[in-house]
C-alpha positions in Angstrom: 5.5 15.5 12.3 3.0 13.6 10.4 1.0 15.3 7.6 -1.6 12.3 7.2 -3.4 10.4 9.8 -1.5 6.8 9.3 -3.9 3.7 10.5 -2.7 1.6 13.4 -2.4 -1.6 11.2 0.7 0.0 9.7 2.7 -1.1 12.7 2.1 -4.9 12.8 3.2 -7.4 10.0 3.0 -7.1 6.3 -0.7 -8.4 5.8 -1.7 -5.4 8.4 0.8 -3.1 6.6 -0.7 -3.9 3.0 -4.3 -3.5 4.4 -3.2 -0.3 6.5 -1.8 1.4 3.4 -5.0 0.4 1.5 -7.0 2.0 4.2 -4.6 5.1 4.3 -5.5 5.6 0.6 -8.9 4.9 1.0 -9.3 7.6 3.7 -7.1 10.1 1.2 -9.5 9.4 -1.8 -12.9 8.9 0.4 -13.1 5.3 -0.8 -13.6 2.4 1.7 -13.3 -0.7 -0.3 -10.7 -2.2 -2.8 -9.5 -5.4 -3.8 -6.6 -6.8 -2.3 -4.9 -10.1 -3.5 -1.4 -11.9 -3.5 0.7 -14.5 -4.8 3.5 -16.2 -3.6 6.0 -13.3 -2.9 3.5 -10.6 -4.3 0.6 -8.3 -3.0 -1.4 -6.7 -5.2 -3.8 -3.7 -3.9 -6.3 -1.7 -5.9 -5.8 2.1 -5.5 -7.8 4.6 -6.8 -7.0 8.6 -7.5 -3.6 8.0 -8.4 -4.1 9.9 -11.8 -4.8 13.2 -11.9 -3.6 16.6 -10.3 -2.4 14.9 -6.9 -2.1 11.4 -8.2 1.6 11.1 -8.5 2.0 12.7 -4.8 -0.4 9.9 -3.7 1.3 7.1 -5.4 4.8 8.1 -4.1 3.2 8.1 -0.5 1.8 4.7 -0.9 5.1 3.5 -2.3 7.1 5.1 0.5 4.9 4.0 3.4 4.9 0.4 1.9 8.8 0.3 1.1 9.6 1.1 4.8 7.5 -1.7 6.3 9.6 -4.8 7.4 9.5 -7.5 5.0 8.7 -5.6 1.8 11.1 -5.2 -0.9 9.4 -2.8 -3.2 6.2 -1.3 -4.0 5.4 0.4 -7.4 2.0 1.9 -8.5 1.0 1.5 -11.7 -1.3 4.4 -12.0 -3.2 3.2 -15.5 -4.1 0.0 -13.7 -4.9 1.8 -10.5 -2.8 -1.0 -8.5 0.1 -1.0 -6.2 2.5 -4.1 -6.6 4.3 -5.0 -3.5 7.3 -7.3 -3.6 7.8 -9.3 -0.4 10.9 -10.6 1.3 11.9 -14.5 0.8 11.0 -16.0 2.7 8.3 -14.0 3.6 7.8 -12.4 7.1 5.0 -13.6 9.2 1.4 -12.3 8.1 0.4 -12.0 11.4 
């Protein structure tokens, strides 16, 4: 049983999973745009609303969703900077 709607892009590719997780956070918080950038081996996503009364719950959901995606080694939310850092497997999986 799913408590939250999970966007379809989470099903395909690491890049799609990162974008899908960002979209999920956006749906939860009512925010549609956020920065997503990367460097070799890492992806960074802006996440808003990870502070405050339900912030820890949202942060753990984002981390679990990303960490369960193939090709993701770990994901950690940094609430004060409002970012999630995603460590990608080496070599990284295809981004399609």
